[in-house]
C-alpha positions in Angstrom: 21.5 70.4 -19.5 23.5 70.8 -16.1 22.2 70.3 -12.6 19.2 72.8 -13.1 18.3 71.7 -16.4 18.1 68.0 -15.4 16.1 68.8 -12.4 13.7 70.7 -14.7 13.4 67.8 -17.0 12.6 65.3 -14.1 10.1 67.6 -12.5 8.3 68.2 -16.0 8.2 64.4 -16.7 6.7 63.9 -13.3 3.9 66.0 -14.0 3.2 64.3 -17.2 4.6 66.9 -19.6 6.1 66.2 -23.0 9.8 67.4 -22.7 12.3 68.2 -25.2 15.9 69.0 -23.9 18.1 71.4 -25.5 21.8 72.2 -25.2 24.4 74.2 -27.3 26.7 71.4 -26.7 26.5 68.2 -28.4 25.3 65.8 -25.7 24.1 62.1 -25.5 20.5 61.3 -24.7 19.4 62.2 -21.2 17.5 59.6 -19.2 15.6 58.5 -22.4 15.1 62.2 -23.5 16.8 63.3 -26.7 19.1 66.4 -26.3 18.6 68.4 -29.4 20.9 71.4 -30.7 20.1 74.8 -29.2 18.6 76.4 -32.3 15.3 78.2 -33.4 13.9 75.0 -34.6 14.2 73.3 -31.3 11.7 75.7 -29.8 9.3 75.9 -32.9 6.5 74.1 -31.4 7.1 74.4 -27.8 4.2 75.5 -25.3 6.6 76.5 -22.6 10.4 77.1 -22.4 12.2 76.7 -19.2 15.7 78.2 -18.9 18.5 77.0 -16.7 20.2 79.9 -14.8 23.3 79.8 -16.8 21.2 80.5 -20.1 20.7 84.1 -20.9 17.1 85.2 -21.0 17.9 87.3 -24.1 19.0 84.3 -26.2 18.5 85.0 -29.8 17.0 81.7 -30.7 13.9 82.7 -28.3 13.0 85.7 -30.1 10.6 83.8 -32.4 9.2 82.0 -29.3 8.2 85.2 -27.4 6.6 86.5 -30.7 4.3 83.6 -30.7 3.4 84.5 -27.0 4.9 81.4 -25.6 6.0 81.9 -21.9 9.7 81.7 -21.2 10.3 81.2 -17.5 13.4 79.9 -15.2 13.8 76.8 -13.5 13.1 78.5 -10.2 9.7 79.8 -11.4 9.1 76.2 -12.7 9.6 74.9 -9.2 7.8 77.3 -7.4 4.1 76.1 -7.7 5.2 72.7 -6.6 7.5 73.5 -3.7 5.6 72.7 -0.5 6.2 74.8 2.8 7.6 78.2 2.9 10.4 80.0 1.2 13.4 81.9 2.4 15.1 83.8 -0.3 18.7 84.9 0.1 20.3 87.2 -2.5 23.2 89.7 -2.8 26.4 89.9 -4.7 28.6 88.5 -2.0 27.8 86.3 1.1 24.9 84.4 -0.3 26.2 80.9 0.1 27.4 81.6 3.5 24.2 83.1 4.7 22.1 80.6 3.2 23.9 77.8 4.8 24.0 79.6 8.0 20.3 80.3 8.0 19.7 76.5 7.5 22.3 75.7 10.3 20.5 78.1 12.8 16.9 76.6 11.9 18.3 73.0 12.4 19.9 73.7 15.6 16.6 75.4 16.8 14.6 72.3 15.9 12.8 74.0 12.9 12.5 71.8 9.8 14.1 73.0 6.6 16.0 72.1 3.5 18.8 74.2 1.9 19.3 74.6 -2.0 18.8 76.9 -4.8 22.2 78.3 -6.4 23.9 76.4 -3.7 23.6 72.5 -3.7 20.3 71.3 -5.0 18.3 73.0 -7.6 14.8 74.1 -6.8 13.1 71.8 -9.1 15.0 68.9 -7.4 13.9 70.0 -4.1 10.0 69.5 -4.7 10.4 66.0 -4.0 11.7 66.5 -0.5 9.6 69.5 0.3 7.0 69.2 3.3 4.1 71.8 4.2 5.6 72.1 7.5 9.2 73.1 6.6 11.0 76.1 5.2 12.9 75.9 1.8 16.0 78.0 2.3 17.2 79.2 -1.0 20.3 81.0 -2.2 19.0 83.0 -5.3 21.4 84.4 -8.1 20.3 87.3 -10.4 20.4 84.5 -13.0 17.6 82.8 -11.2 15.5 85.9 -10.3 15.5 87.8 -13.5 12.9 85.4 -14.8 10.5 85.1 -11.9 6.8 86.2 -12.1 4.9 84.3 -9.3 7.9 82.8 -7.1 7.2 84.1 -3.5 9.6 84.2 -0.5 7.8 85.0 2.8 11.2 85.9 4.1 13.8 87.4 1.8 17.1 89.0 2.3 19.6 91.0 0.2 23.1 91.3 1.6 24.6 93.8 -0.8 24.4 95.0 -4.5 27.9 95.8 -6.2 28.8 95.6 -9.9 29.0 92.0 -11.2 27.9 89.9 -14.1 27.8 92.7 -16.4 28.9 90.4 -19.2 25.5 88.8 -18.8 23.2 91.6 -17.6 24.9 94.4 -19.7 24.0 97.1 -17.4 24.3 97.5 -13.7 20.6 98.6 -13.7 19.7 95.3 -15.1 21.6 93.4 -12.7 20.1 95.4 -9.7 16.5 94.9 -11.1 17.0 91.4 -11.2 17.9 91.1 -7.6 15.0 93.4 -6.9 12.4 90.9 -8.2 12.6 88.9 -5.1 11.3 91.7 -2.9 8.8 93.0 -5.6 6.9 89.7 -5.5 6.6 89.8 -1.6 3.3 90.6 -0.1 2.2 92.4 3.2 2.9 90.7 6.3 6.2 89.4 4.6 9.7 90.2 5.7 12.6 91.7 3.9 15.9 91.6 5.6 18.1 94.4 4.0 21.5 96.1 4.5 21.1 99.6 5.9 24.6 100.4 4.7 24.1 99.6 1.1 22.2 102.3 -1.1 20.9 99.7 -3.3 19.4 97.6 -0.9 17.9 100.7 1.1 16.1 101.4 -2.3 14.9 97.8 -2.4 13.1 98.6 0.8 10.9 101.0 -1.1 10.1 98.5 -3.6 8.6 95.8 -1.5 5.4 95.7 0.3 6.8 93.7 3.1 8.1 95.0 6.4 11.7 95.8 6.5 14.2 94.6 9.2 17.4 96.2 8.9 21.1 95.1 9.5 24.1 97.5 9.7 27.8 97.1 10.8 28.1 100.9 11.2 25.1 102.0 13.1 22.0 101.1 15.4 19.1 100.2 13.3 15.7 98.6 13.7 17.0 95.0 13.5 20.5 94.0 14.1 23.8 96.0 14.2 27.6 95.8 14.9 28.3 97.5 18.3 32.1 97.3 18.5 32.8 93.4 18.6 29.3 92.8 19.6 26.3 91.9 17.4 23.1 93.5 18.8 19.5 92.6 18.2 16.5 94.3 19.7 18.7 95.9 22.3 20.1 92.5 23.5 23.4 90.9 22.8 23.4 88.3 20.3 26.9 87.1 20.1 30.5 88.5 20.3 32.2 88.3 17.0 35.3 86.9 18.7 33.3 83.7 19.5 32.4 83.2 15.8 34.5 80.9 13.5 33.7 83.2 10.6 36.2 86.2 10.2 35.7 89.6 8.5 33.1 92.4 8.8 31.2 91.2 5.7 30.9 87.9 7.6 29.5 89.7 10.7 26.9 91.1 8.2 25.9 87.6 7.0 25.4 86.6 10.7 23.2 89.6 11.2 21.2 88.8 8.1 20.7 85.1 9.0 20.0 85.8 12.6 17.2 88.0 11.5 15.8 85.6 9.0 15.9 82.7 11.5 13.9 84.9 14.1 11.1 85.4 11.6 11.1 81.8 10.9 10.5 81.0 14.4 13.9 80.6 16.0 14.7 82.2 19.4 17.6 84.6 20.1 19.6 82.5 22.6 19.4 79.5 20.1 20.3 81.7 17.2 23.4 83.0 18.9 24.4 79.5 20.0 24.2 78.3 16.6 26.1 81.1 15.0 29.2 80.3 17.2 29.3 76.6 15.9 28.8 77.5 12.1 32.0 76.8 10.1 33.0 78.7 7.0 31.7 77.2 3.9 34.1 75.5 1.5 35.7 78.0 -0.8 34.6 81.0 1.2 37.7 82.4 3.4 38.4 78.7 4.2 41.6 78.2 6.1 43.3 75.3 4.2 46.6 74.8 6.3 49.4 76.8 7.8 52.9 75.8 6.5 56.0 76.9 8.1 54.0 80.1 9.8 52.3 80.9 6.4 48.5 80.5 6.3 46.9 79.4 3.0 43.3 80.7 2.7 41.0 79.6 -0.2 38.3 82.1 -1.3 37.7 80.8 -4.7 34.1 82.0 -4.6 35.5 85.6 -4.6 34.6 85.8 -8.3 33.9 89.6 -8.4 36.1 92.7 -7.3 33.8 93.5 -4.5 34.2 89.9 -3.0 37.9 90.2 -3.1 37.7 93.7 -1.5 35.8 91.9 1.4 38.2 89.2 1.6 41.2 91.3 1.7 39.4 93.3 4.7 39.4 90.2 6.7 43.2 90.4 7.2 45.5 93.1 8.7 48.2 92.7 6.0 51.1 90.7 4.8 49.0 89.1 1.8 50.4 87.2 -1.2 47.1 87.5 -3.1 46.2 85.6 -6.2 44.3 87.3 -8.7 42.9 86.5 -12.3 40.8 84.2 -14.1 38.0 85.0 -16.8 37.2 88.7 -16.9 33.5 89.8 -16.3 33.9 93.3 -17.6 35.1 94.4 -14.1 37.0 97.3 -12.9 40.0 96.5 -10.9 41.4 100.0 -10.2 39.4 100.0 -7.0 42.0 97.3 -5.7 44.8 99.7 -5.7 44.4 101.2 -2.4 43.8 97.9 -0.4 46.7 96.2 -2.3 48.9 99.1 -1.4 48.0 98.9 2.1 48.0 95.3 2.6 49.7 93.2 -0.2 53.1 92.1 -0.5 52.4 91.2 -4.1 49.7 90.4 -6.6 50.4 87.0 -8.2 48.2 86.9 -11.5 46.8 84.1 -13.3 44.5 83.4 -16.2 43.0 85.5 -19.2 42.4 88.5 -17.3 46.0 88.9 -15.9 47.0 91.4 -18.5 44.2 93.5 -17.7 44.5 93.3 -14.0 48.0 94.3 -14.2 47.4 97.5 -16.2 44.6 98.5 -13.8 46.3 97.9 -10.5 49.7 99.5 -11.8 52.2 100.1 -9.1 49.8 99.7 -6.2 51.9 96.6 -5.3 54.5 94.3 -6.7 52.9 92.3 -9.7 54.1 88.8 -10.7 52.6 87.2 -13.8 52.2 83.5 -12.9 50.0 82.2 -15.5 48.5 79.3 -13.7 47.4 78.6 -10.2 50.0 75.9 -9.5 52.7 78.6 -10.6 51.2 81.2 -8.3 51.1 78.7 -5.2 54.9 77.7 -6.0 55.9 81.4 -6.1 53.9 82.2 -3.0 55.8 79.3 -1.1 59.1 80.5 -2.1 58.6 84.1 -1.1 56.2 84.3 1.8 57.3 84.7 5.4 56.2 83.4 8.7 53.0 85.5 9.6 52.1 86.2 6.1 49.0 85.1 4.3 48.6 83.5 0.8 45.1 84.3 -0.4 43.2 83.0 -3.3 40.7 85.6 -4.1 40.6 86.1 -7.7 38.0 88.6 -8.6 37.3 86.6 -11.6 35.1 83.8 -12.9 37.0 80.6 -13.1 36.0 79.3 -16.8 39.3 80.2 -18.4 41.2 77.6 -16.8 38.6 75.5 -14.7 35.0 74.2 -14.9 33.8 76.2 -12.0 35.0 78.1 -8.8 34.6 74.8 -6.7 37.2 73.0 -9.1 39.5 76.1 -8.9 39.2 75.9 -4.9 39.7 72.2 -4.8 42.9 72.5 -7.1 44.2 75.3 -4.9 43.9 73.1 -1.6 45.4 70.2 -3.3 48.3 72.2 -4.2 48.7 73.6 -0.7 48.4 70.0 0.7 51.1 69.0 -1.6 53.3 71.8 -0.3 52.6 70.6 3.3 53.7 67.2 2.4 56.8 68.3 1.0 57.5 70.5 3.8 57.2 67.5 6.3 
């Protein structure tokens, strides 16, 4: 009964349904609705079960429900029939939030009506009330939201990349990949699929969808958008020089390409798209420059909750990194960090419950310092970093061992850095 659950309850009540709220944590009544314990008995006489994204679809308590033939859907699927306007869906392992926010920014700067939500900010069910027939609903969509869709439809959909993540939830990479693919399998002819030509999984999605595919690539020309040196090109025209962007890193240039292609299909024109891309600032907790103190830059990439996201974050810097890693492990393989750590890191400052596993897997690739907490890691970095170095929070792990979510982890990091700055003045 977090954000998505509350939104689902409100939507169902507004449509005249009799609603029972369920949560595994003891909770007080929710706006007049009793919140019951999450047991088989709570689902016994239900006609429909709506899952919040954080609730696994293979929950044991739902076995009997499915045996009775009761439909089990997600909050996104619940909202879909009631959302007015057309949908733009953005998924991928990394870059979803930045690309979703950037797409909304470009559309607004182009005078095209839209609202932004989904896995970012506002739950889809809460967007129903503000939806209009003449606007776009720009939705960040996670694998947790997509694994339960049946009829949800996005005329424009993008997948940025797919690498191993959330195996603690999906169990296998195939399950995770197939959840992402649902966004494209529910598309129709005359729809658009915006896909990464450099990612073998997203290339395969192109064969699963009936939509027309527009490709983007940071390595070679394609029928869509591509990176040509420092220039992003679209349809043989120059969209923007990456030096003019406020976003940094090749992965962010890919995000810009995907957003540009989506915005174009939604009615924006290339000149307006390029101008808007230049004014877009990094989203909070995504390679966000917090402050520079005595020549040392502190970057908050708390949203880097997977190994691949951390690799992309490290790729945005030439070297001199004091990188903070750790948190709650997601059955990840940290050995792939060895090469980049050896090449770019002065040390890995380890925190959280995954610290011991990370240390064992990265070995002697770089100096390893066991810090335990984020506060200790920031203090350690402040003592040893030299002018020109970068302190980078890019944990490669979930946050739930020490924080409520990655946002709280990022805010705590920023508070710690600001406290350092005050002490330095």
